[in-house]
N, C-alpha and C positions, 0 to 999 in steps of 0.2 A: 473297871473290871467288875466291881461289885454290882453296879447297876445292870450291866449286860448279863451277868450270870443270873441275877435275880429275875430278869425278864424271861430268860430261857427256862428257869425253874418253874415260874408261874405258868408258862405255856404248857409245860410238861404235865404238871399236876392237874391243870384244868382239863386235859385230855385223858390222863391215865386214871386218876382216882375214881371218877364216876364209873369208868369201865370195870374197875375192881369191886364195884358194889359198895364203896364207902359213901357215907352221907355227904350232903353238900357242905356242911360246916367244916369238913376237913380241908377243903380247898381254901376257905376263908381263913382257917387257922394258919396254914402255911404262908399265906399272904401277909398276915399280921406278924409272923415271925420274921419274915424278910424285911418288913418296914422297921421293926424294932432293931434289927441288925444293922441298919444303915448308919446310925450315929456311931455304933461300935466300929464299923469299917472305917469311918472318917477318922476317928481317934487313932486307930492302929496305923492307918496310912500316914498320919502326921508323925507318929513316934518312930516307925520303922521304915527302912528302905529295903527293896529287893535288889541285891547286887550280885555280880558273878561269884562272890564268895558266900552267897546265901543271904538270909534275912538278917540285917544288922540294925542296930539302933541309929537313928539319924544323928549325925554329929553336929557341932556348932557351926554356924556359917563362917566364923572367922577362920577356921581350919581350912575350909575350901579356898577362901580368898588368899590365904598365906601359903598355898601349896608350892609356890615358886615356879610353877609351869606357866609359860606365857599363854595368855588367853587365846591367841591366834592359832597356836599349835595344838591346843586341846581339842580333841575330836571325840564326840560321844559315840561309844560303840553300841552296836545292836545288842539288845538284851533279850533274855527269854521272856520277860514280862511284856516287851513290845510285841513279840510274836503272839503271845496269848491274847493280848488286847485286840490285835488285828483279827484273829480267828473268832473271838467272841463277837466283835462288831459285825463280821460277815454273817455269822449265824443269826444275830438280831435282825439284820437287814432282810435276810431270807424269810424269817418268821413274820416280820412286820409288813413286808411288801404287800402280800395279799390283803391285809387288813385295810390299808390305806390306798393302794394303787391297783388293786385287783381288777380283773375284767368285770364287765357288767353282770355276767352270770354268777360269778362268785359273790359280788356285792348283793345281788338279788337274793341268793340263797341265804346269806347271812341275815339280810333284812327279813326274809320270810321266817327264819327260825325265831327271830325276835317278835314276830307278829302272830299270825295264825298258822302254827305248825301242829299237825294232826297225827295222832296215833289211833288207828282203828283196831279195836280189840275183837277177838273172836266172839261171835254171838253164842250165848249160853243156850243149850238145848234143854228147855224146861217141859218138853212134851212127854217125857217118860218113855220115849221110843228111841233106842240107840240108832235106828235107821237114819235119823236126822242129824246125827253127829257130823256127817259129811258137810252139812250146811253151816256148821259153826265157823269153819274156815272159809267155806264157799261164799257166804254173804260178806265176810270180812274182805276177801280178795276182790269181789265185785265192786264193793264201795271204794277200796283203795284205787282200783283201776279207773273208775269214773271220776273220783275227786282229784286224781293226779292230773287230769286234763285242764284244771282251773289254774290260770296264771296268778290268781290272788292267794292261792293256798300252797302250803308245803306239806306234803303227805309222806309219812314214813312207809317204806315199802314192806311188803308181806314178809320177805325173808328176814328183815331187820326185827320185826315184831315177833316172828316165830323163834328166832334165836334168843331174844331177850326173855320171852315167856318160857322157853324151854330150859333156860338156866335157873328158873325158880323152882328147883327141886321137882321137876316133872309135874308142874301144876295141872290139875284137872280143870278144864275150862268151865265146867259146871259150878265149880267152887270159886271162880274168879270174882273177887270183891272189888269195890270201887277203890279201896286203898291199894290193893295189889295192882290194879290198872294204873293208878296214879304213879306208883313206883316205876312201873314199866315205861310209862310215858316219859317220865323225867330222865330215865336212862337213855331213851331215844331222843332226848332234847326236844320233846314236843310239849306245848303248853295247853293243848286241847285234846280231850279224849272222846272217842265215839264208842259207846258200849251199849249192848242191847241183849234182849232175850227173844227166844222163839217159843210160842205156845200153840197147842192144837186142841180144838174142841169139835169133835165130829169130823166133818169134811172141811171145816174152816181152819185156816192157819193164820196166826196173828204174830206180827213182828213189832216189838217195842224198842225204841231207841232213845238214849239220853246223850246230849252233847254237854260235856262237863269241863270245868276248869281242872287241869291236871294237878295243880297245887292245892287248891282249897276244896276240891270236889263239889263246888257249886254247880248246879244244873242250869245251863243257859237256856236249853230248849228240849222239849220232849216230843216224840212223834209215835203214833200208833197206826199201823196199816194192817189191813186184813184182806185175805184172798182165799181161793180154793187151795186144797192141799197139793203141794208140789207143782201143779200146773202153772201157778202164778209166781213162783219164786223169782224168776228173772224180771217179771213185771214189777213185783214188789221192790226188788233191788234197784231198778231204774227209777221208780217213783221216789224211793227213799233217798237215793243219791242226789236227785234234783232238789229235793227239799233241803237236805243238809248243805249242799253246795250253795244254794241261793242264800240260806241263812248265814253261812260262814263268810261268803264273799261280801255280803252287806256289812257284817260285823267287822271284817277287815277294812273295808272302805271307811267305815265310821271311825275306826281307831286311827286311821292315817290322815283324817281331816280334822279341822279345828272344831271346837265345842259347839258352836251354833249350827253347823251343818250336819250335826248328828241327829237333830230333832226331825226325823222324817219317818214316814209310815208307808213302806212298800215292801213287797216280797220279791221284787225284781231287781237283781244287781244291775242289769242293763239300764233300767229306768233310773236308778240311783246315779250311775255314772253320767248319764246324759243330763240329769238334773244338776250335778256338780259342775258340768261344763257350762250350763246355762247360768249358774250363779257366778261363775268366773267372768262371763261376759257382762252380766248384770252389774257387778261391782265396778267394772270399767266403763259403765254407761253405754255399752254397745248393744242397744236395745233390740235391733233386728236379729242379731245373732242369738241373744238371750231368749227371745221369743221362739226362735226356731228350735233351740235345744229343749226348752220347756215342752213344746208341742211334741217333739220326738220322744221325750220321756213319757208323755201321756199315751203315745202310741204303744210303748212297751208295757205300760200299766195304766189303763184307762181310769182307774180310781186313785191315782197318785195325787193326793191333796196338796202336797208341798209344791208340786209343779203348777197346780191351779193357782195357788197363792202367788207364786212367782209371776205368772202371767197377769194376775190382777194388779200387782205393783208395777210391772213393766208398762202396761197399757195406761195406767194412771199417770206415770211419769211422763209419758209422751202425749198427755192430754186427750186420750181416747176414753172418755168417761164411761160410755156405753159398754165397751168391751171390758173395761176394768170391773165394772159392777157385775157384768155377766159371769166372769170367772170367779169373782169373790163369792157369788151366790151358788155357783156350782160346787165350790169347796164347802160352803155351808150345808148344802144338801147331804154331804157325806159325814156330817159332824157326829152322828150317833155311833159310828163304828170306830171313832178315834179315841186314843188315850186322853186323859184330862189336860195335859199341857198342850197337846195339839189342838184340842177344842178351844183353848184360850187364844191360840194364834189365829185360828179361823175367825173367831169372834172379833179379834183385833182388826183383821183385814175388812171384815164386813162393816165394822164401825167406821173405818176410814172411808170406804166408798159411800157410806150413808152420811158422811160429813158430821159425825158425832164424836168430837174430840174427848168429851168427858167419859164416854164409854170406852174409847181407846185407852185412856189413862187407867181406867178401872181394870180392864183385862190385862194390860201390860204389867201393872203392879202385881196382879195375881200370878201371872206367869213368872215374874222375877222372884217371887217368894219361893217358887218351886225350883227355879233355875237362876240362882244369884250370880252365876259366872257368865251370863249371856251378854257379851259385848254388843251384839247387834240390837237386842231388845232395849238395852239402856240407851243406845243411840236413838231408837224409835221413840222412846219415852221423851227424850230431850227434844226431838223434832216436834212432837205434838205440843209440848209446853211452849216451845219457841213460836209455833204458829198461833198460839193463843196469847202471845206476848207476856207469858209468865216467865220472866227472865231468870229469876233465882232458881226456880224449879228446873228449868232447862239446863242451867249451868251445872247443877248437881248431877243430873243424869248424864250429860256429856262428859263431865270429869270422871265419873265412874266408868263410862265406856272406854275412855282413854287409859285409865288405870288398868282395866282388864286387858286391853290390847298390849300394854307394856308387860304385864305379868305373863301373858301367853306368847310373848314375842311375835305379835301379829302386827300387820299394817292396818291401822284404823282408817276408816273411809275418809276421803279428803273433806267431805262436808262436816265431819265431826269437828275439825279444826276451824273451818270458816264460820260455822254457826256458833260454836263456842266463843270465838273471838267477837262476833257480832253481839252476842248476849252480854259479854263483858263490856262492850262499848255502850250498850244501853243503860248499864248501871254505873257507868263512869270508871270502871276498873281498866284504865287504859294501859297500864304497865303489863297487866296480865294479858290484855288483848294483843299487844305487840309481841309478847313472849310466845303466845300460842301460835300466832301467825308465823313467827320465825321457826318454831318447831315443825309446823306444817310444811314449810318450804324445804326443810331438810329431808322430810319423809317423802314429799310429793314435789320433787324439783321440777317436774314437767308441768306443774300447775302454778308456776311462779306468777304468771299474769293475774290469775284469780286472787292470789294472796296480796299482790301489789295493789290490786283494785281496792281491797278492803283496808289495807294500810294507808292508801291515799285518802279514803273516806275519813278515816280516823284523824289524819293530819289536817285535812281541810276543815273538818268540823271543829277542831280545836284551835284553828288559826295558826297552825305550825307551817308557815309558808316554805321553810327550808326543806323539811322532810316531804311536804306535799309535792314540791318540784322534783325532788329525788325520785319518788315513786312514779310520778307522771312521766318523767323521762325514761324510767325503766320500762314502763308499759309501751312507750313509743318505740324504744329500741327493739323490744321483743316483737312488736307488730311488724317492724321493718324486716327483722331477721327471718320471721316466718312467712313473709310475703303476703300478709293479710291486706285486704283492701283498706284504703284510708278511711272509708266510712266506719269500719269497725273501731278504729282508734277514737273517732269523734263520739261514737255511741258509748264507748267505755268512759270517756271524759264526761259526757252528759250524765251518765249513771252515777259517777262519783260525786259530782256536784249536786245532783238531785238528792242522793242519800244524805249528803252533808248539809242539805237545806240551804245551799247557795244557789238560789233559783235563777238569778240573773245569768250566771255563768252556765248553768245547766241549759237554760233556754238558748244561749248562744251556740253551744255545741250541738244541741238537738237540731237547730236550724242548719248548721254547717253540714251535719250528716245527711239531712234530708235534701239539701241542695245538690249533693252528689248522686243520690238515688231517690229522686222525687216520687217514683212509682212503687217503692218498696212498702208493702202493707204493714210489716212489723214496725218499721220506723214511723209510719203514719199513726198507727194506733198508740205507740209509746208516747209520741209527741202530743197527740190529742188527749190522752189520759193525763199527761203532765200538765197541760194547759188548764184542763177542767178541774182536776183534783186540787190544784193550788190557786184556783180562781184568778188565773193570769189572763186568759182570753177564751171565755166559754164559747163565744160565737165562732171563732176560728176552729176550736176543738169540735164543735157541732158539725161544721162543714166537712172537716176531715173524716169524722166517723160515719157520717151519712154516705159519703162516697164509698167507704169500705163496705158498708152493709149492702149497698146496691150490688156489689160483686159477690159477697159471701154472706147471705142473709141468715145463716145458721151458725155463725162463728160465735162461740161463747164469750171470748175475750172482747169482741166488738160489742156484743150485747151489754156487757158490763159497763163499758165506756159510755155507750148510748144511754144506759139507765142513769148514769151519773149526770149526763147532760140534762135529761128530763127532770131529775131531782133539783138541779141548780136552777132550772127554768120554772120551778114551782108546779110542774105537772105531776102531781104526786101519784095519782092512780096509774097513769101510764108508766111512771118510773117504777112503781111497785111491781107491775106486771112484767116489765122488761128485766128488772133485777132478779126476780124469782126465776124467770126463764133462764137467765145466765147462770144462776145458782145451780139449777138442775144439770147444766152442761159442764159444770166443774167436776173434776175427778175427786178432789179432796177439799177439806175445809180451808177457807180463806178468811182471815180475821177482818181485814178491811171490808171485804164484800159483806160479811155478816153484820158488821157495825152499820154499814150504809142501809142495809135492809131494815135494821131496827130503827134507824133514824127516820126513814120514810114511814114506817108503821106508827111511830110516835107523832110525826107531823100529821098524818092522816087522822089519828085519834084526836089531836087537838082541833083539827079543822072540823071534824064531825061534832065535837062537843060544842064548838062555837055556833054551829048551825042549829 
């Protein structure tokens, strides 16, 4: 009874006290009183009973047991307290139902009140001419009408604001202060104020507007528009409403998305929405759809740098180095008009396509000093260190990225788990490696084959045949369940044994996969690279890669494999030329490729010194 009654009282005071003009703390005070009263109610309910004879002290249990009335014949009568409880519970259900099970419209309005809810104030007439008093409410009404058409915003209606302001002792609009506007906005349950002034100089009419926080009176944004006297009032109102709507819609979108996706620079809400769609596809590795939405965002705002960077990363991930570099440099062309943190992100992308990992680390560290809560940028920092085989630095960055994901209740990217596990593997932290893979499986259950791949690598490399068989069998089962070709299974097995440096088994499965699909170029290149890199059969690798280059003479992966063949054959100048050409075709830095280029350069230097 106490809990139900307290709930009804809280609902009532939450609605009534602000309407009576009482300050916010009065509601909090009533809630505290109700909380303090709860243990008192428990004690009283233990000591006293409500009976047909009234409130009486609870008797000892022995008296009840010794009453002499057979238990079967005793029947509990309906009490007044039972009726009261039923009525109270019914009222609670009625009040609570819209909060938890209301229709979409009621939920949206509640959501909107908690996000961008707007109170538009009358514009103060500062012209000195009472003729323009008409436009104090006129501009207010025009803005309310226009902003109400936005689905992202919740706007208090003209009559609501008129009634609230009218209750403030007949306030004169010309004397309306920010504090008074804040009080009025809070009474209207709005968290944002639009307040402005009208000025006149000769034939020119100027309208200034501030968008403010209703509680702190902080100014989010200011606008100043100018036009001819009276003739341009409607034009000014339309222009002003577009500016305000775009700013507030973007602000609303930023507040409803997670931290990393707020670092954008656009004045178009439509472009921002399309960009968020692109990011959604990008995270799921659905690159064609991500590219489509990034391009659509650029159609809405041709200078949208965040979408340009998204395209640069997308094209790089699908190995289109030329397009990746083109978009990175288009973003770089816009750098002078960007805020400092956005400039650092643009420089990070440019460093990535220039294959300059040290510059990437420099810019990412600078960005993280300004934005230490950036989960995505810590992942990026870990990725760069991982590519340079700087295992400890990559572990620290990936761990911080995961920590931020947990704090923000977000789903970290699947590669955060796999790359962190691989980094643990390289430094011999195998317990941590297995633990992070298990955590990844819980978060990304649909990516089980990927995690089982790396768990199998760990087991094979450590000589743990029992667990190795377990993970290999799991991969086989999932391959069969998903209906994947048998070739895929043998390629997975070949990759596992290759990573675990069990080259005999790796060669066996490479050949088994290739026997099923002898014309598959990817299988051929992978096998050729395996044979050449590990000095197993350079002649066979050379034969395989030359056939591939006949069909695709501009493929960067094939050029790299062919460059290694030339290096192993001692043809240093040709190897240098081919490896450099392959390097230009890469979208990002590759450590093995970089080291091979340096090896060839050193070998050439030795050869020249001997001559």
